[in-house]
C-alpha positions in Angstrom: -1.2 16.0 -2.7 0.4 19.3 -4.3 -2.1 19.5 -6.8 -5.3 17.9 -5.2 -7.4 15.0 -6.0 -9.1 16.2 -9.0 -5.7 17.0 -10.8 -4.4 13.5 -9.9 -7.6 11.7 -11.0 -7.8 13.6 -14.1 -4.0 12.6 -15.0 -4.4 9.0 -13.9 -7.7 8.7 -16.5 -5.7 10.1 -19.3 -2.9 7.9 -18.6 -5.1 4.9 -18.5 -7.1 5.7 -21.6 -4.1 7.0 -23.7 -1.0 5.2 -22.7 -1.4 2.2 -20.2 -0.5 -1.2 -22.3 0.1 0.7 -25.4 3.4 1.3 -27.4 3.5 4.5 -25.4 3.6 2.8 -22.2 7.3 3.4 -21.1 9.1 5.0 -18.1 9.1 8.6 -18.2 11.8 10.4 -16.1 9.5 13.5 -15.4 7.3 11.5 -13.3 6.9 12.6 -9.6 7.6 9.1 -7.6 7.6 10.8 -4.3 4.3 9.3 -3.3 5.8 6.1 -4.0 8.7 6.8 -1.5 6.4 7.7 1.0 4.5 4.7 0.5 7.5 2.5 0.7 8.8 4.5 3.9 5.6 3.7 5.7 5.5 0.0 4.9 9.0 -0.2 5.9 8.2 1.3 9.3 5.1 -0.7 9.6 7.3 -4.0 8.9 10.2 -3.1 11.0 7.7 -2.1 13.9 6.3 -5.4 13.5 9.6 -7.4 13.2 11.2 -5.8 16.1 8.0 -5.6 18.6 7.2 -8.4 21.1 3.5 -8.3 20.2 2.0 -9.7 16.8 -1.0 -8.1 15.3 -4.3 -9.7 15.8 -7.8 -9.5 14.5 -10.3 -7.4 16.8 -12.3 -8.8 19.2 -15.7 -10.7 17.8 -14.0 -10.8 14.1 -14.5 -14.6 12.6 -10.7 -14.9 12.0 -9.5 -13.9 15.3 -10.2 -17.4 17.2 -8.1 -19.4 14.1 -5.4 -16.8 14.9 -5.6 -17.3 18.5 -5.9 -21.3 18.0 -2.6 -21.2 15.9 -0.7 -18.8 18.6 -1.7 -21.2 21.0 -0.7 -24.6 19.3 -4.0 -25.8 19.2 
């Protein structure tokens, strides 16, 4: 977010082209992993909210999988 999408995509392309699955593909302690931590916090909050809630997520009305989900919830 700090550098913008263009910078991020250029860095990603460079990594994939020059280091990904090559001998130089090793952990670099200078990497900024704050985005991964943000993702982890978000996913934890979503999981916690589902686990602690009384309602379970369901498919939207009209989705082909909703009938299957509703039948499973009804025991039928």
